[in-house]
PAVEXDO-31964 format. One record per residue (C-alpha): residue in three letters; x, y, z; chain; residue number from 1. Coordinates in steps of 0.001 Angstrom, whole numbers, always signed. Layout:
REM PAVEXDO-31964
<rec aa="ALA" c1="X" c2="Y" c3="Z" ch="A" i="NUM"/>
...
//
This chain:
REM PAVEXDO-31964
<rec aa="MET" c1="+14575" c2="+28830" c3="+39893" ch="A" i="1"/>
<rec aa="LYS" c1="+14034" c2="+32172" c3="+38160" ch="A" i="2"/>
<rec aa="GLU" c1="+17212" c2="+31662" c3="+36128" ch="A" i="3"/>
<rec aa="ILE" c1="+16061" c2="+28175" c3="+35083" ch="A" i="4"/>
<rec aa="ILE" c1="+12659" c2="+29503" c3="+34024" ch="A" i="5"/>
<rec aa="ASN" c1="+14239" c2="+32304" c3="+31998" ch="A" i="6"/>
<rec aa="ARG" c1="+16632" c2="+29901" c3="+30260" ch="A" i="7"/>
<rec aa="ILE" c1="+13752" c2="+27575" c3="+29334" ch="A" i="8"/>
<rec aa="LYS" c1="+11716" c2="+30507" c3="+28016" ch="A" i="9"/>
<rec aa="SER" c1="+14661" c2="+31690" c3="+25936" ch="A" i="10"/>
<rec aa="HIS" c1="+14724" c2="+28349" c3="+24125" ch="A" i="11"/>
<rec aa="LYS" c1="+11010" c2="+28263" c3="+23304" ch="A" i="12"/>
<rec aa="GLN" c1="+11390" c2="+29304" c3="+19685" ch="A" i="13"/>
<rec aa="ARG" c1="+7874" c2="+28655" c3="+18341" ch="A" i="14"/>
<rec aa="PRO" c1="+5535" c2="+31434" c3="+19541" ch="A" i="15"/>
<rec aa="ASN" c1="+2547" c2="+29995" c3="+17646" ch="A" i="16"/>
<rec aa="LEU" c1="+2988" c2="+26370" c3="+18711" ch="A" i="17"/>
<rec aa="ASP" c1="-167" c2="+25325" c3="+20552" ch="A" i="18"/>
<rec aa="PHE" c1="-568" c2="+21671" c3="+21501" ch="A" i="19"/>
<rec aa="ARG" c1="-4341" c2="+22053" c3="+21716" ch="A" i="20"/>
<rec aa="ILE" c1="-4429" c2="+21594" c3="+17948" ch="A" i="21"/>
<rec aa="LYS" c1="-3226" c2="+18013" c3="+18396" ch="A" i="22"/>
<rec aa="ASP" c1="-6025" c2="+17082" c3="+20812" ch="A" i="23"/>
<rec aa="LYS" c1="-8670" c2="+18931" c3="+18816" ch="A" i="24"/>
<rec aa="THR" c1="-7606" c2="+17270" c3="+15562" ch="A" i="25"/>
<rec aa="GLU" c1="-7785" c2="+13813" c3="+17113" ch="A" i="26"/>
<rec aa="THR" c1="-11263" c2="+14485" c3="+18505" ch="A" i="27"/>
<rec aa="PHE" c1="-12341" c2="+15874" c3="+15129" ch="A" i="28"/>
<rec aa="THR" c1="-11013" c2="+12768" c3="+13343" ch="A" i="29"/>
<rec aa="ASP" c1="-12944" c2="+10339" c3="+15530" ch="A" i="30"/>
<rec aa="LYS" c1="-16150" c2="+12352" c3="+15273" ch="A" i="31"/>
<rec aa="LEU" c1="-15818" c2="+12484" c3="+11495" ch="A" i="32"/>
<rec aa="PHE" c1="-15385" c2="+8703" c3="+11326" ch="A" i="33"/>
<rec aa="HIS" c1="-18473" c2="+8147" c3="+13505" ch="A" i="34"/>
<rec aa="THR" c1="-20482" c2="+10664" c3="+11479" ch="A" i="35"/>
<rec aa="LEU" c1="-19942" c2="+8637" c3="+8324" ch="A" i="36"/>
<rec aa="PHE" c1="-20510" c2="+5157" c3="+9744" ch="A" i="37"/>
<rec aa="ASP" c1="-22356" c2="+5097" c3="+13088" ch="A" i="38"/>
<rec aa="ALA" c1="-26081" c2="+4525" c3="+12431" ch="A" i="39"/>
<rec aa="ASN" c1="-26970" c2="+6184" c3="+15750" ch="A" i="40"/>
<rec aa="VAL" c1="-25281" c2="+9459" c3="+14873" ch="A" i="41"/>
<rec aa="SER" c1="-27169" c2="+12307" c3="+13215" ch="A" i="42"/>
<rec aa="VAL" c1="-25242" c2="+13300" c3="+10103" ch="A" i="43"/>
<rec aa="GLU" c1="-26829" c2="+16759" c3="+10060" ch="A" i="44"/>
<rec aa="ASP" c1="-26123" c2="+17519" c3="+13737" ch="A" i="45"/>
<rec aa="ASN" c1="-22600" c2="+16161" c3="+13635" ch="A" i="46"/>
<rec aa="LEU" c1="-21648" c2="+18065" c3="+10515" ch="A" i="47"/>
<rec aa="LYS" c1="-22708" c2="+21279" c3="+12254" ch="A" i="48"/>
<rec aa="GLU" c1="-20577" c2="+20353" c3="+15274" ch="A" i="49"/>
<rec aa="LEU" c1="-17667" c2="+19373" c3="+13047" ch="A" i="50"/>
<rec aa="GLU" c1="-17793" c2="+22741" c3="+11319" ch="A" i="51"/>
<rec aa="VAL" c1="-17494" c2="+24496" c3="+14679" ch="A" i="52"/>
<rec aa="GLU" c1="-14628" c2="+22228" c3="+15734" ch="A" i="53"/>
<rec aa="PHE" c1="-12885" c2="+22726" c3="+12409" ch="A" i="54"/>
<rec aa="ASP" c1="-13159" c2="+26483" c3="+12834" ch="A" i="55"/>
<rec aa="GLU" c1="-11415" c2="+26137" c3="+16211" ch="A" i="56"/>
<rec aa="ILE" c1="-8690" c2="+24056" c3="+14563" ch="A" i="57"/>
<rec aa="THR" c1="-8141" c2="+26599" c3="+11793" ch="A" i="58"/>
<rec aa="ASN" c1="-7704" c2="+29350" c3="+14384" ch="A" i="59"/>
<rec aa="LEU" c1="-4784" c2="+27346" c3="+15774" ch="A" i="60"/>
<rec aa="ALA" c1="-3369" c2="+25951" c3="+12536" ch="A" i="61"/>
<rec aa="CYS" c1="-3510" c2="+28917" c3="+10172" ch="A" i="62"/>
<rec aa="PHE" c1="-640" c2="+31073" c3="+11373" ch="A" i="63"/>
<rec aa="ASN" c1="-653" c2="+33118" c3="+8178" ch="A" i="64"/>
<rec aa="PRO" c1="-3501" c2="+35648" c3="+8406" ch="A" i="65"/>
<rec aa="SER" c1="-3684" c2="+35839" c3="+4604" ch="A" i="66"/>
<rec aa="ALA" c1="-4412" c2="+32095" c3="+4336" ch="A" i="67"/>
<rec aa="SER" c1="-8094" c2="+31357" c3="+3832" ch="A" i="68"/>
<rec aa="CYS" c1="-8346" c2="+28181" c3="+5892" ch="A" i="69"/>
<rec aa="ARG" c1="-12073" c2="+28511" c3="+6463" ch="A" i="70"/>
<rec aa="THR" c1="-12814" c2="+27962" c3="+2790" ch="A" i="71"/>
<rec aa="ILE" c1="-11158" c2="+24546" c3="+3144" ch="A" i="72"/>
<rec aa="TRP" c1="-14126" c2="+23235" c3="+5141" ch="A" i="73"/>
<rec aa="LYS" c1="-16565" c2="+23865" c3="+2292" ch="A" i="74"/>
<rec aa="THR" c1="-14259" c2="+22147" c3="-174" ch="A" i="75"/>
<rec aa="PHE" c1="-13853" c2="+19176" c3="+2164" ch="A" i="76"/>
<rec aa="LEU" c1="-17595" c2="+18988" c3="+2813" ch="A" i="77"/>
<rec aa="ASN" c1="-18330" c2="+18843" c3="-921" ch="A" i="78"/>
<rec aa="ASN" c1="-15961" c2="+15880" c3="-1225" ch="A" i="79"/>
<rec aa="LEU" c1="-17375" c2="+13887" c3="+1724" ch="A" i="80"/>
<rec aa="PRO" c1="-19975" c2="+11907" c3="-305" ch="A" i="81"/>
<rec aa="ASP" c1="-17217" c2="+10692" c3="-2640" ch="A" i="82"/>
<rec aa="ILE" c1="-15012" c2="+9812" c3="+339" ch="A" i="83"/>
<rec aa="ILE" c1="-17641" c2="+7624" c3="+2004" ch="A" i="84"/>
<rec aa="GLU" c1="-18381" c2="+5964" c3="-1339" ch="A" i="85"/>
<rec aa="LYS" c1="-14710" c2="+5002" c3="-1671" ch="A" i="86"/>
<rec aa="LEU" c1="-14557" c2="+3832" c3="+1925" ch="A" i="87"/>
<rec aa="ASN" c1="-17600" c2="+1610" c3="+1517" ch="A" i="88"/>
<rec aa="LYS" c1="-15849" c2="+9" c3="-1466" ch="A" i="89"/>
<rec aa="ASP" c1="-12712" c2="-434" c3="+673" ch="A" i="90"/>
<rec aa="ALA" c1="-14753" c2="-2151" c3="+3393" ch="A" i="91"/>
<rec aa="GLN" c1="-16464" c2="-4437" c3="+883" ch="A" i="92"/>
<rec aa="CYS" c1="-13087" c2="-5340" c3="-612" ch="A" i="93"/>
<rec aa="ILE" c1="-11823" c2="-6361" c3="+2830" ch="A" i="94"/>
<rec aa="LEU" c1="-14911" c2="-8517" c3="+3386" ch="A" i="95"/>
<rec aa="ASP" c1="-14573" c2="-10104" c3="-56" ch="A" i="96"/>
<rec aa="HIS" c1="-10906" c2="-11038" c3="+304" ch="A" i="97"/>
<rec aa="ASP" c1="-10280" c2="-11741" c3="+3995" ch="A" i="98"/>
<rec aa="PRO" c1="-11583" c2="-15189" c3="+4981" ch="A" i="99"/>
<rec aa="ALA" c1="-11521" c2="-14111" c3="+8640" ch="A" i="100"/>
<rec aa="ALA" c1="-14001" c2="-11281" c3="+8016" ch="A" i="101"/>
<rec aa="ARG" c1="-17561" c2="-12369" c3="+8853" ch="A" i="102"/>
<rec aa="SER" c1="-19505" c2="-9171" c3="+8152" ch="A" i="103"/>
<rec aa="LEU" c1="-19198" c2="-5550" c3="+7086" ch="A" i="104"/>
<rec aa="ASP" c1="-20036" c2="-4502" c3="+10636" ch="A" i="105"/>
<rec aa="GLU" c1="-16930" c2="-6351" c3="+11790" ch="A" i="106"/>
<rec aa="VAL" c1="-14819" c2="-4489" c3="+9229" ch="A" i="107"/>
<rec aa="TYR" c1="-16145" c2="-1047" c3="+10174" ch="A" i="108"/>
<rec aa="LEU" c1="-15905" c2="-1652" c3="+13916" ch="A" i="109"/>
<rec aa="SER" c1="-12732" c2="-3656" c3="+14388" ch="A" i="110"/>
<rec aa="TYR" c1="-10370" c2="-3595" c3="+11420" ch="A" i="111"/>
<rec aa="PRO" c1="-7362" c2="-1314" c3="+12003" ch="A" i="112"/>
<rec aa="GLY" c1="-6616" c2="-1415" c3="+8281" ch="A" i="113"/>
<rec aa="PHE" c1="-9995" c2="+74" c3="+7475" ch="A" i="114"/>
<rec aa="TYR" c1="-9632" c2="+2800" c3="+10106" ch="A" i="115"/>
<rec aa="ALA" c1="-6182" c2="+3699" c3="+8770" ch="A" i="116"/>
<rec aa="ILE" c1="-7535" c2="+3887" c3="+5211" ch="A" i="117"/>
<rec aa="ALA" c1="-10431" c2="+6084" c3="+6368" ch="A" i="118"/>
<rec aa="VAL" c1="-8174" c2="+8549" c3="+8154" ch="A" i="119"/>
<rec aa="TYR" c1="-5857" c2="+8554" c3="+5136" ch="A" i="120"/>
<rec aa="ARG" c1="-8758" c2="+9489" c3="+2852" ch="A" i="121"/>
<rec aa="PHE" c1="-9777" c2="+12307" c3="+5225" ch="A" i="122"/>
<rec aa="SER" c1="-6245" c2="+13653" c3="+5609" ch="A" i="123"/>
<rec aa="HIS" c1="-5476" c2="+13387" c3="+1903" ch="A" i="124"/>
<rec aa="GLU" c1="-8301" c2="+15797" c3="+1093" ch="A" i="125"/>
<rec aa="PHE" c1="-6844" c2="+18387" c3="+3458" ch="A" i="126"/>
<rec aa="TYR" c1="-3362" c2="+17710" c3="+2081" ch="A" i="127"/>
<rec aa="LYS" c1="-4543" c2="+18389" c3="-1489" ch="A" i="128"/>
<rec aa="ILE" c1="-5911" c2="+21790" c3="-522" ch="A" i="129"/>
<rec aa="ASN" c1="-2832" c2="+22750" c3="+1508" ch="A" i="130"/>
<rec aa="MET" c1="-4321" c2="+22739" c3="+4996" ch="A" i="131"/>
<rec aa="PRO" c1="-1307" c2="+23229" c3="+7296" ch="A" i="132"/>
<rec aa="LEU" c1="-479" c2="+20727" c3="+10069" ch="A" i="133"/>
<rec aa="VAL" c1="-3854" c2="+18993" c3="+10205" ch="A" i="134"/>
<rec aa="PRO" c1="-3284" c2="+16261" c3="+7568" ch="A" i="135"/>
<rec aa="ARG" c1="-95" c2="+15080" c3="+9277" ch="A" i="136"/>
<rec aa="LEU" c1="-1667" c2="+15211" c3="+12739" ch="A" i="137"/>
<rec aa="MET" c1="-4535" c2="+13054" c3="+11472" ch="A" i="138"/>
<rec aa="SER" c1="-2251" c2="+10495" c3="+9843" ch="A" i="139"/>
<rec aa="GLU" c1="-8" c2="+10255" c3="+12900" ch="A" i="140"/>
<rec aa="TYR" c1="-3070" c2="+9747" c3="+15099" ch="A" i="141"/>
<rec aa="ALA" c1="-4083" c2="+6754" c3="+12965" ch="A" i="142"/>
<rec aa="HIS" c1="-476" c2="+5571" c3="+12998" ch="A" i="143"/>
<rec aa="ARG" c1="-437" c2="+5596" c3="+16794" ch="A" i="144"/>
<rec aa="LEU" c1="-3732" c2="+3694" c3="+17024" ch="A" i="145"/>
<rec aa="THR" c1="-3140" c2="+1116" c3="+14281" ch="A" i="146"/>
<rec aa="GLY" c1="+596" c2="+809" c3="+13669" ch="A" i="147"/>
<rec aa="ILE" c1="-66" c2="+1736" c3="+10015" ch="A" i="148"/>
<rec aa="ASP" c1="+1814" c2="+4779" c3="+8699" ch="A" i="149"/>
<rec aa="ILE" c1="+242" c2="+6289" c3="+5554" ch="A" i="150"/>
<rec aa="ASN" c1="+1504" c2="+9733" c3="+4641" ch="A" i="151"/>
<rec aa="PRO" c1="-1435" c2="+11975" c3="+3638" ch="A" i="152"/>
<rec aa="GLY" c1="+366" c2="+12925" c3="+428" ch="A" i="153"/>
<rec aa="ALA" c1="+225" c2="+9390" c3="-1009" ch="A" i="154"/>
<rec aa="LYS" c1="-2219" c2="+8807" c3="-3861" ch="A" i="155"/>
<rec aa="ILE" c1="-4312" c2="+5683" c3="-3286" ch="A" i="156"/>
<rec aa="GLY" c1="-7038" c2="+4380" c3="-5579" ch="A" i="157"/>
<rec aa="SER" c1="-10157" c2="+2403" c3="-4800" ch="A" i="158"/>
<rec aa="PRO" c1="-10790" c2="-116" c3="-3515" ch="A" i="159"/>
<rec aa="PHE" c1="-7752" c2="-571" c3="-1268" ch="A" i="160"/>
<rec aa="PHE" c1="-7259" c2="-3564" c3="+1029" ch="A" i="161"/>
<rec aa="ILE" c1="-5050" c2="-3726" c3="+4122" ch="A" i="162"/>
<rec aa="ASP" c1="-4925" c2="-6985" c3="+6079" ch="A" i="163"/>
<rec aa="HIS" c1="-3518" c2="-7023" c3="+9632" ch="A" i="164"/>
<rec aa="GLY" c1="-1553" c2="-3891" c3="+8763" ch="A" i="165"/>
<rec aa="THR" c1="+883" c2="-3504" c3="+11652" ch="A" i="166"/>
<rec aa="GLY" c1="+4163" c2="-2015" c3="+10452" ch="A" i="167"/>
<rec aa="ILE" c1="+2973" c2="-840" c3="+7022" ch="A" i="168"/>
<rec aa="VAL" c1="+4727" c2="+2337" c3="+5803" ch="A" i="169"/>
<rec aa="ILE" c1="+3505" c2="+4205" c3="+2708" ch="A" i="170"/>
<rec aa="GLY" c1="+5552" c2="+7285" c3="+1791" ch="A" i="171"/>
<rec aa="GLU" c1="+4410" c2="+10738" c3="+749" ch="A" i="172"/>
<rec aa="THR" c1="+4898" c2="+10355" c3="-3017" ch="A" i="173"/>
<rec aa="ALA" c1="+3766" c2="+6729" c3="-3324" ch="A" i="174"/>
<rec aa="ILE" c1="+1081" c2="+6033" c3="-5921" ch="A" i="175"/>
<rec aa="ILE" c1="-1212" c2="+3038" c3="-5403" ch="A" i="176"/>
<rec aa="LYS" c1="-3827" c2="+2434" c3="-8050" ch="A" i="177"/>
<rec aa="ASN" c1="-7028" c2="+349" c3="-7900" ch="A" i="178"/>
<rec aa="HIS" c1="-7733" c2="-3094" c3="-6423" ch="A" i="179"/>
<rec aa="VAL" c1="-4441" c2="-3318" c3="-4524" ch="A" i="180"/>
<rec aa="LYS" c1="-4001" c2="-5579" c3="-1487" ch="A" i="181"/>
<rec aa="VAL" c1="-1263" c2="-4995" c3="+1094" ch="A" i="182"/>
<rec aa="TYR" c1="-300" c2="-7079" c3="+4134" ch="A" i="183"/>
<rec aa="GLN" c1="+1511" c2="-6334" c3="+7373" ch="A" i="184"/>
<rec aa="GLY" c1="+5045" c2="-4976" c3="+7417" ch="A" i="185"/>
<rec aa="VAL" c1="+5069" c2="-3723" c3="+3823" ch="A" i="186"/>
<rec aa="THR" c1="+7183" c2="-642" c3="+3103" ch="A" i="187"/>
<rec aa="LEU" c1="+6717" c2="+1614" c3="+87" ch="A" i="188"/>
<rec aa="GLY" c1="+9684" c2="+3847" c3="+732" ch="A" i="189"/>
<rec aa="ALA" c1="+12510" c2="+5934" c3="-696" ch="A" i="190"/>
<rec aa="LEU" c1="+15894" c2="+4614" c3="-1780" ch="A" i="191"/>
<rec aa="MET" c1="+17570" c2="+7278" c3="+315" ch="A" i="192"/>
<rec aa="VAL" c1="+16559" c2="+9998" c3="+2750" ch="A" i="193"/>
<rec aa="SER" c1="+17795" c2="+13456" c3="+1845" ch="A" i="194"/>
<rec aa="LYS" c1="+16191" c2="+16841" c3="+2461" ch="A" i="195"/>
<rec aa="GLU" c1="+17240" c2="+17875" c3="-1054" ch="A" i="196"/>
<rec aa="MET" c1="+14742" c2="+15325" c3="-2414" ch="A" i="197"/>
<rec aa="GLN" c1="+11761" c2="+17213" c3="-979" ch="A" i="198"/>
<rec aa="GLY" c1="+9203" c2="+17825" c3="-3710" ch="A" i="199"/>
<rec aa="THR" c1="+10462" c2="+14976" c3="-5905" ch="A" i="200"/>
<rec aa="LYS" c1="+8926" c2="+11520" c3="-6483" ch="A" i="201"/>
<rec aa="ARG" c1="+10761" c2="+9338" c3="-3976" ch="A" i="202"/>
<rec aa="HIS" c1="+8386" c2="+6424" c3="-3468" ch="A" i="203"/>
<rec aa="PRO" c1="+7143" c2="+3592" c3="-5727" ch="A" i="204"/>
<rec aa="THR" c1="+4126" c2="+3317" c3="-7987" ch="A" i="205"/>
<rec aa="VAL" c1="+1895" c2="+246" c3="-7632" ch="A" i="206"/>
<rec aa="GLU" c1="-375" c2="-429" c3="-10594" ch="A" i="207"/>
<rec aa="ASP" c1="-3824" c2="-2097" c3="-10634" ch="A" i="208"/>
<rec aa="ASN" c1="-4620" c2="-5526" c3="-9162" ch="A" i="209"/>
<rec aa="VAL" c1="-1346" c2="-5971" c3="-7269" ch="A" i="210"/>
<rec aa="THR" c1="-978" c2="-8033" c3="-4095" ch="A" i="211"/>
<rec aa="ILE" c1="+1973" c2="-7330" c3="-1776" ch="A" i="212"/>
<rec aa="TYR" c1="+2539" c2="-9879" c3="+977" ch="A" i="213"/>
<rec aa="ALA" c1="+4015" c2="-9435" c3="+4449" ch="A" i="214"/>
<rec aa="ASN" c1="+7288" c2="-7592" c3="+5048" ch="A" i="215"/>
<rec aa="ALA" c1="+8007" c2="-6843" c3="+1395" ch="A" i="216"/>
<rec aa="THR" c1="+10111" c2="-3702" c3="+899" ch="A" i="217"/>
<rec aa="ILE" c1="+9719" c2="-1704" c3="-2324" ch="A" i="218"/>
<rec aa="LEU" c1="+11860" c2="+1399" c3="-2720" ch="A" i="219"/>
<rec aa="GLY" c1="+12426" c2="+4257" c3="-5140" ch="A" i="220"/>
<rec aa="GLY" c1="+10446" c2="+6856" c3="-7025" ch="A" i="221"/>
<rec aa="ASP" c1="+11186" c2="+5262" c3="-10385" ch="A" i="222"/>
<rec aa="THR" c1="+10133" c2="+1791" c3="-9233" ch="A" i="223"/>
<rec aa="ILE" c1="+6873" c2="+612" c3="-10786" ch="A" i="224"/>
<rec aa="ILE" c1="+5086" c2="-2605" c3="-9872" ch="A" i="225"/>
<rec aa="GLY" c1="+3129" c2="-3567" c3="-12980" ch="A" i="226"/>
<rec aa="ASN" c1="-503" c2="-4589" c3="-13254" ch="A" i="227"/>
<rec aa="ASN" c1="-1550" c2="-7960" c3="-11815" ch="A" i="228"/>
<rec aa="CYS" c1="+1755" c2="-8640" c3="-10026" ch="A" i="229"/>
<rec aa="THR" c1="+2057" c2="-10717" c3="-6874" ch="A" i="230"/>
<rec aa="ILE" c1="+4912" c2="-9668" c3="-4581" ch="A" i="231"/>
<rec aa="GLY" c1="+5808" c2="-12375" c3="-2080" ch="A" i="232"/>
<rec aa="GLY" c1="+6782" c2="-11907" c3="+1544" ch="A" i="233"/>
<rec aa="ASN" c1="+10193" c2="-10578" c3="+2617" ch="A" i="234"/>
<rec aa="VAL" c1="+11363" c2="-9507" c3="-853" ch="A" i="235"/>
<rec aa="TRP" c1="+13501" c2="-6387" c3="-1388" ch="A" i="236"/>
<rec aa="ILE" c1="+12734" c2="-4516" c3="-4615" ch="A" i="237"/>
<rec aa="THR" c1="+14481" c2="-1422" c3="-5999" ch="A" i="238"/>
<rec aa="GLU" c1="+13729" c2="-1865" c3="-9720" ch="A" i="239"/>
<rec aa="SER" c1="+10494" c2="-1965" c3="-11709" ch="A" i="240"/>
<rec aa="ILE" c1="+8626" c2="-5268" c3="-12054" ch="A" i="241"/>
<rec aa="PRO" c1="+6783" c2="-5995" c3="-15348" ch="A" i="242"/>
<rec aa="GLU" c1="+3074" c2="-6723" c3="-15247" ch="A" i="243"/>
<rec aa="ASN" c1="+1762" c2="-10230" c3="-14514" ch="A" i="244"/>
<rec aa="SER" c1="+4928" c2="-11134" c3="-12567" ch="A" i="245"/>
<rec aa="LEU" c1="+5343" c2="-13274" c3="-9457" ch="A" i="246"/>
<rec aa="VAL" c1="+8228" c2="-12149" c3="-7246" ch="A" i="247"/>
<rec aa="TYR" c1="+9250" c2="-14220" c3="-4269" ch="A" i="248"/>
<rec aa="HIS" c1="+12109" c2="-14709" c3="-1836" ch="A" i="249"/>
<rec aa="ASN" c1="+13672" c2="-18151" c3="-1895" ch="A" i="250"/>
<rec aa="SER" c1="+15021" c2="-18702" c3="+1600" ch="A" i="251"/>
<rec aa="GLU" c1="+17403" c2="-21507" c3="+2512" ch="A" i="252"/>
<rec aa="ILE" c1="+16575" c2="-23566" c3="+5576" ch="A" i="253"/>
<rec aa="ARG" c1="+19187" c2="-25838" c3="+7126" ch="A" i="254"/>
<rec aa="LEU" c1="+18262" c2="-28449" c3="+9679" ch="A" i="255"/>
<rec aa="LYS" c1="+20684" c2="-29888" c3="+12134" ch="A" i="256"/>
<rec aa="GLN" c1="+19740" c2="-32994" c3="+14026" ch="A" i="257"/>
<rec aa="LYS" c1="+20385" c2="-33108" c3="+17727" ch="A" i="258"/>
<rec aa="GLN" c1="+23036" c2="-35567" c3="+18790" ch="A" i="259"/>
//
């Protein structure tokens, strides 16, 4: 047994890896969401608690002693009013365009697409100011809960609409502008996966007023979907689409009568 223990210890290569940061980040994310939207929650009290929790997270996440992670909280806090303003527009957009949505309360409480967008907007702020680990932990938490995978590095305008959402993948360098609607199974991905492409634009740009229907796949950093386009379900796109276009997949169905 001693030999087994020593062999396991010899392979533990990350002396600073502490899984408490994962649990604390998930708790922080939920509390932040409730702080912004739950009418029964005191904004003032919760922000004080969130600051304490964030300080605990930075103690685990900031391995570099020269990194000033604690200043990130003040920057994030200053941006919170703008974040909730965008999220309220996102929620209203969902209500305005989804015939199944009966009220804003329903959107805030039950729509996985809205929750995924909210966590994206939180994590993106931390991503922009180079907070280590936390943005990705937040986005993967939302991914696990909703089935929607939005990398915190993506740039997404307002309002943004996700319907159903399961299986959506939005890559790190994707750019989505304003008034865009996306349905389940959509991928905004890279043409190829190579570590040498790190730091380059690998994912598509989606311009204003675009609708992308279920299971469409759009790939490539040079691919631009122009303003006012409608992208039909199940299409595969690797080249730019001019504005005001309708793109659809024309499937062939063959019927065979039973004898």
